[in-house]
MIKOL-265944 format. One record per residue (C-alpha): x, y negated, z; chain; residue number from 1. Coordinates in nm, 3 decimals, padded with zeros to 5 digits. Layout:
N
@X X Y Y Z Z chaine A num NUM
...
END
This chain:
212
@X 01.560 Y 00.851 Z 01.054 chaine A num 1
@X 01.261 Y 01.076 Z 01.134 chaine A num 2
@X 01.314 Y 00.912 Z 01.503 chaine A num 3
@X 01.267 Y 00.579 Z 01.431 chaine A num 4
@X 01.005 Y 00.612 Z 01.210 chaine A num 5
@X 00.739 Y 00.631 Z 01.512 chaine A num 6
@X 00.929 Y 00.398 Z 01.677 chaine A num 7
@X 00.906 Y 00.163 Z 01.340 chaine A num 8
@X 00.501 Y 00.226 Z 01.348 chaine A num 9
@X 00.425 Y 00.162 Z 01.673 chaine A num 10
@X 00.619 Y -00.203 Z 01.618 chaine A num 11
@X 00.406 Y -00.259 Z 01.318 chaine A num 12
@X 00.112 Y -00.188 Z 01.407 chaine A num 13
@X 00.144 Y -00.408 Z 01.770 chaine A num 14
@X 00.261 Y -00.656 Z 01.561 chaine A num 15
@X -00.042 Y -00.679 Z 01.333 chaine A num 16
@X -00.255 Y -00.649 Z 01.593 chaine A num 17
@X -00.070 Y -00.996 Z 01.776 chaine A num 18
@X -00.113 Y -01.167 Z 01.398 chaine A num 19
@X -00.501 Y -01.007 Z 01.417 chaine A num 20
@X -00.565 Y -01.207 Z 01.753 chaine A num 21
@X -00.433 Y -01.538 Z 01.628 chaine A num 22
@X -00.718 Y -01.601 Z 01.456 chaine A num 23
@X -00.669 Y -01.829 Z 01.093 chaine A num 24
@X -00.465 Y -02.033 Z 01.201 chaine A num 25
@X -00.252 Y -01.730 Z 01.146 chaine A num 26
@X -00.239 Y -01.694 Z 00.771 chaine A num 27
@X -00.226 Y -02.084 Z 00.750 chaine A num 28
@X 00.161 Y -02.057 Z 00.962 chaine A num 29
@X 00.177 Y -01.764 Z 00.682 chaine A num 30
@X 00.146 Y -01.989 Z 00.411 chaine A num 31
@X 00.418 Y -02.221 Z 00.536 chaine A num 32
@X 00.641 Y -01.977 Z 00.683 chaine A num 33
@X 00.642 Y -01.785 Z 00.293 chaine A num 34
@X 00.676 Y -02.157 Z 00.144 chaine A num 35
@X 00.914 Y -02.247 Z 00.366 chaine A num 36
@X 01.185 Y -02.001 Z 00.358 chaine A num 37
@X 01.148 Y -01.927 Z -00.050 chaine A num 38
@X 01.234 Y -02.255 Z -00.058 chaine A num 39
@X 01.555 Y -02.160 Z 00.224 chaine A num 40
@X 01.653 Y -01.893 Z -00.045 chaine A num 41
@X 01.617 Y -02.029 Z -00.347 chaine A num 42
@X 01.737 Y -02.370 Z -00.243 chaine A num 43
@X 02.030 Y -02.156 Z -00.115 chaine A num 44
@X 02.212 Y -01.925 Z -00.407 chaine A num 45
@X 02.125 Y -02.237 Z -00.677 chaine A num 46
@X 02.380 Y -02.462 Z -00.451 chaine A num 47
@X 02.625 Y -02.098 Z -00.455 chaine A num 48
@X 02.575 Y -02.092 Z -00.832 chaine A num 49
@X 02.709 Y -02.376 Z -00.861 chaine A num 50
@X 03.005 Y -02.263 Z -00.796 chaine A num 51
@X 03.184 Y -02.582 Z -00.643 chaine A num 52
@X 03.306 Y -02.408 Z -00.327 chaine A num 53
@X 03.464 Y -02.148 Z -00.545 chaine A num 54
@X 03.662 Y -02.262 Z -00.852 chaine A num 55
@X 03.974 Y -02.524 Z -00.626 chaine A num 56
@X 04.033 Y -02.817 Z -00.730 chaine A num 57
@X 04.368 Y -02.732 Z -00.890 chaine A num 58
@X 04.196 Y -02.502 Z -01.107 chaine A num 59
@X 03.953 Y -02.785 Z -01.209 chaine A num 60
@X 04.226 Y -03.058 Z -01.259 chaine A num 61
@X 04.367 Y -02.785 Z -01.538 chaine A num 62
@X 04.030 Y -02.743 Z -01.695 chaine A num 63
@X 04.043 Y -03.161 Z -01.661 chaine A num 64
@X 04.357 Y -03.163 Z -01.909 chaine A num 65
@X 04.262 Y -02.835 Z -02.103 chaine A num 66
@X 03.902 Y -02.805 Z -02.194 chaine A num 67
@X 03.903 Y -02.420 Z -02.414 chaine A num 68
@X 03.998 Y -02.271 Z -02.042 chaine A num 69
@X 03.699 Y -02.471 Z -01.925 chaine A num 70
@X 03.441 Y -02.192 Z -01.780 chaine A num 71
@X 03.114 Y -02.127 Z -01.585 chaine A num 72
@X 02.935 Y -02.414 Z -01.408 chaine A num 73
@X 03.252 Y -02.649 Z -01.345 chaine A num 74
@X 03.335 Y -02.641 Z -01.629 chaine A num 75
@X 02.969 Y -02.765 Z -01.779 chaine A num 76
@X 03.043 Y -03.090 Z -01.562 chaine A num 77
@X 03.338 Y -03.108 Z -01.653 chaine A num 78
@X 03.216 Y -03.049 Z -02.051 chaine A num 79
@X 02.957 Y -03.359 Z -01.981 chaine A num 80
@X 03.177 Y -03.588 Z -01.839 chaine A num 81
@X 03.432 Y -03.564 Z -01.966 chaine A num 82
@X 03.254 Y -03.656 Z -02.363 chaine A num 83
@X 03.221 Y -04.030 Z -02.153 chaine A num 84
@X 03.451 Y -04.280 Z -02.389 chaine A num 85
@X 03.474 Y -04.594 Z -02.211 chaine A num 86
@X 03.434 Y -04.635 Z -01.804 chaine A num 87
@X 03.113 Y -04.800 Z -01.819 chaine A num 88
@X 02.991 Y -04.471 Z -02.014 chaine A num 89
@X 03.147 Y -04.290 Z -01.775 chaine A num 90
@X 02.896 Y -04.445 Z -01.469 chaine A num 91
@X 02.612 Y -04.347 Z -01.702 chaine A num 92
@X 02.763 Y -03.985 Z -01.811 chaine A num 93
@X 02.728 Y -03.933 Z -01.383 chaine A num 94
@X 02.462 Y -04.130 Z -01.267 chaine A num 95
@X 02.235 Y -03.871 Z -01.493 chaine A num 96
@X 02.405 Y -03.587 Z -01.407 chaine A num 97
@X 02.343 Y -03.676 Z -01.058 chaine A num 98
@X 01.971 Y -03.749 Z -01.070 chaine A num 99
@X 01.972 Y -03.361 Z -01.268 chaine A num 100
@X 02.186 Y -03.154 Z -01.015 chaine A num 101
@X 02.103 Y -03.321 Z -00.677 chaine A num 102
@X 01.734 Y -03.431 Z -00.764 chaine A num 103
@X 01.553 Y -03.106 Z -00.729 chaine A num 104
@X 01.759 Y -03.015 Z -00.422 chaine A num 105
@X 01.594 Y -03.318 Z -00.238 chaine A num 106
@X 01.333 Y -03.290 Z -00.371 chaine A num 107
@X 01.278 Y -02.877 Z -00.233 chaine A num 108
@X 01.442 Y -03.019 Z 00.132 chaine A num 109
@X 01.179 Y -03.272 Z 00.191 chaine A num 110
@X 00.951 Y -02.961 Z 00.155 chaine A num 111
@X 01.121 Y -02.707 Z 00.343 chaine A num 112
@X 01.028 Y -03.080 Z 00.641 chaine A num 113
@X 00.779 Y -03.080 Z 00.584 chaine A num 114
@X 00.707 Y -02.690 Z 00.653 chaine A num 115
@X 00.940 Y -02.706 Z 00.932 chaine A num 116
@X 00.663 Y -03.050 Z 01.116 chaine A num 117
@X 00.376 Y -02.850 Z 01.000 chaine A num 118
@X 00.397 Y -02.516 Z 01.122 chaine A num 119
@X 00.417 Y -02.617 Z 01.516 chaine A num 120
@X 00.109 Y -02.804 Z 01.458 chaine A num 121
@X -00.115 Y -02.586 Z 01.290 chaine A num 122
@X -00.002 Y -02.412 Z 01.618 chaine A num 123
@X -00.110 Y -02.596 Z 01.832 chaine A num 124
@X -00.440 Y -02.664 Z 01.619 chaine A num 125
@X -00.422 Y -02.346 Z 01.651 chaine A num 126
@X -00.429 Y -02.383 Z 02.053 chaine A num 127
@X -00.707 Y -02.653 Z 02.073 chaine A num 128
@X -00.999 Y -02.357 Z 01.878 chaine A num 129
@X -00.839 Y -02.137 Z 02.109 chaine A num 130
@X -00.907 Y -02.294 Z 02.436 chaine A num 131
@X -01.196 Y -02.460 Z 02.289 chaine A num 132
@X -01.374 Y -02.065 Z 02.195 chaine A num 133
@X -01.278 Y -02.024 Z 02.566 chaine A num 134
@X -01.428 Y -02.259 Z 02.743 chaine A num 135
@X -01.776 Y -02.136 Z 02.465 chaine A num 136
@X -01.734 Y -01.825 Z 02.655 chaine A num 137
@X -01.745 Y -01.944 Z 03.042 chaine A num 138
@X -02.081 Y -02.181 Z 02.951 chaine A num 139
@X -02.248 Y -01.937 Z 02.704 chaine A num 140
@X -02.136 Y -01.647 Z 02.910 chaine A num 141
@X -02.291 Y -01.466 Z 03.199 chaine A num 142
@X -01.916 Y -01.407 Z 03.427 chaine A num 143
@X -01.999 Y -01.053 Z 03.276 chaine A num 144
@X -01.730 Y -00.860 Z 03.093 chaine A num 145
@X -01.821 Y -00.932 Z 02.722 chaine A num 146
@X -01.766 Y -01.364 Z 02.915 chaine A num 147
@X -01.422 Y -01.235 Z 02.993 chaine A num 148
@X -01.347 Y -01.041 Z 02.690 chaine A num 149
@X -01.461 Y -01.376 Z 02.476 chaine A num 150
@X -01.209 Y -01.578 Z 02.705 chaine A num 151
@X -00.894 Y -01.372 Z 02.672 chaine A num 152
@X -00.974 Y -01.296 Z 02.274 chaine A num 153
@X -01.003 Y -01.702 Z 02.286 chaine A num 154
@X -00.659 Y -01.761 Z 02.534 chaine A num 155
@X -00.510 Y -01.456 Z 02.357 chaine A num 156
@X -00.563 Y -01.714 Z 02.005 chaine A num 157
@X -00.447 Y -01.979 Z 02.200 chaine A num 158
@X -00.139 Y -01.881 Z 02.267 chaine A num 159
@X -00.020 Y -01.681 Z 01.985 chaine A num 160
@X -00.023 Y -01.950 Z 01.738 chaine A num 161
@X 00.164 Y -02.211 Z 01.918 chaine A num 162
@X 00.409 Y -01.930 Z 01.993 chaine A num 163
@X 00.482 Y -01.940 Z 01.597 chaine A num 164
@X 00.417 Y -02.219 Z 01.491 chaine A num 165
@X 00.740 Y -02.245 Z 01.727 chaine A num 166
@X 00.887 Y -01.892 Z 01.585 chaine A num 167
@X 00.868 Y -02.025 Z 01.253 chaine A num 168
@X 00.976 Y -02.408 Z 01.240 chaine A num 169
@X 01.293 Y -02.357 Z 01.449 chaine A num 170
@X 01.521 Y -02.110 Z 01.242 chaine A num 171
@X 01.321 Y -02.342 Z 00.907 chaine A num 172
@X 01.457 Y -02.625 Z 01.125 chaine A num 173
@X 01.774 Y -02.452 Z 01.103 chaine A num 174
@X 01.802 Y -02.387 Z 00.744 chaine A num 175
@X 01.688 Y -02.676 Z 00.634 chaine A num 176
@X 01.982 Y -02.843 Z 00.806 chaine A num 177
@X 02.165 Y -02.578 Z 00.700 chaine A num 178
@X 02.107 Y -02.625 Z 00.356 chaine A num 179
@X 02.099 Y -03.075 Z 00.369 chaine A num 180
@X 02.502 Y -03.021 Z 00.462 chaine A num 181
@X 02.546 Y -02.761 Z 00.119 chaine A num 182
@X 02.390 Y -03.070 Z -00.042 chaine A num 183
@X 02.651 Y -03.327 Z 00.126 chaine A num 184
@X 02.928 Y -03.137 Z 00.010 chaine A num 185
@X 02.847 Y -03.076 Z -00.335 chaine A num 186
@X 02.710 Y -03.446 Z -00.353 chaine A num 187
@X 03.025 Y -03.532 Z -00.222 chaine A num 188
@X 03.252 Y -03.308 Z -00.449 chaine A num 189
@X 03.027 Y -03.463 Z -00.746 chaine A num 190
@X 03.213 Y -03.836 Z -00.681 chaine A num 191
@X 03.505 Y -03.664 Z -00.644 chaine A num 192
@X 03.479 Y -03.456 Z -01.013 chaine A num 193
@X 03.369 Y -03.904 Z -01.106 chaine A num 194
@X 03.711 Y -04.029 Z -00.933 chaine A num 195
@X 03.933 Y -03.827 Z -01.109 chaine A num 196
@X 03.767 Y -03.853 Z -01.407 chaine A num 197
@X 03.748 Y -04.227 Z -01.468 chaine A num 198
@X 04.115 Y -04.228 Z -01.338 chaine A num 199
@X 04.224 Y -04.008 Z -01.624 chaine A num 200
@X 04.034 Y -04.229 Z -01.917 chaine A num 201
@X 04.147 Y -04.517 Z -01.704 chaine A num 202
@X 04.470 Y -04.361 Z -01.768 chaine A num 203
@X 04.383 Y -04.314 Z -02.117 chaine A num 204
@X 04.255 Y -04.683 Z -02.214 chaine A num 205
@X 04.559 Y -04.861 Z -02.096 chaine A num 206
@X 04.740 Y -04.590 Z -02.329 chaine A num 207
@X 04.551 Y -04.689 Z -02.614 chaine A num 208
@X 04.550 Y -05.032 Z -02.544 chaine A num 209
@X 04.968 Y -05.095 Z -02.496 chaine A num 210
@X 05.013 Y -04.839 Z -02.771 chaine A num 211
@X 04.832 Y -05.084 Z -02.979 chaine A num 212
END
């Protein structure tokens, strides 16, 4: 650990130096990164907490017939879904369930998608301002060391912001794609749950009609 500490300090100093060289655009990129990855972690944890990947179908099918054994998020969904008395009521309940369960995830994923698109654009804007600073230094400078220093700072700002924007956007894109796939699995689970509940309700309705 003692040998690793100087290396980490050096790495932090280099990262800070690069960060400061990127100019104002780095602040905007940092805000975008915090929003994007913060939402990503939030969506991942909420989807994982729904329990649709951990509770087997055989188990929750058993819970439909035995309400007293239901537990967790899936049990709460079943309590809500099985309260319908007709197929029309069941359809309305599942529409309401999808609105409550799915809409927040879709909203967060849309924001993530915007952040993925915005990060490289902000980096490109930083590139433009860096090149403008470079041209201004060439136009106003006298060609000495001071001018070359200003030119180097402008070029450095232009390259760093572009690279940072891409470094933020690429993992954000993969994260957003993976979370969207997980959300599609949850949608498929709800659709399957609706089918099973409607089948049970349909059989119950016909048994009552047959016995009447």
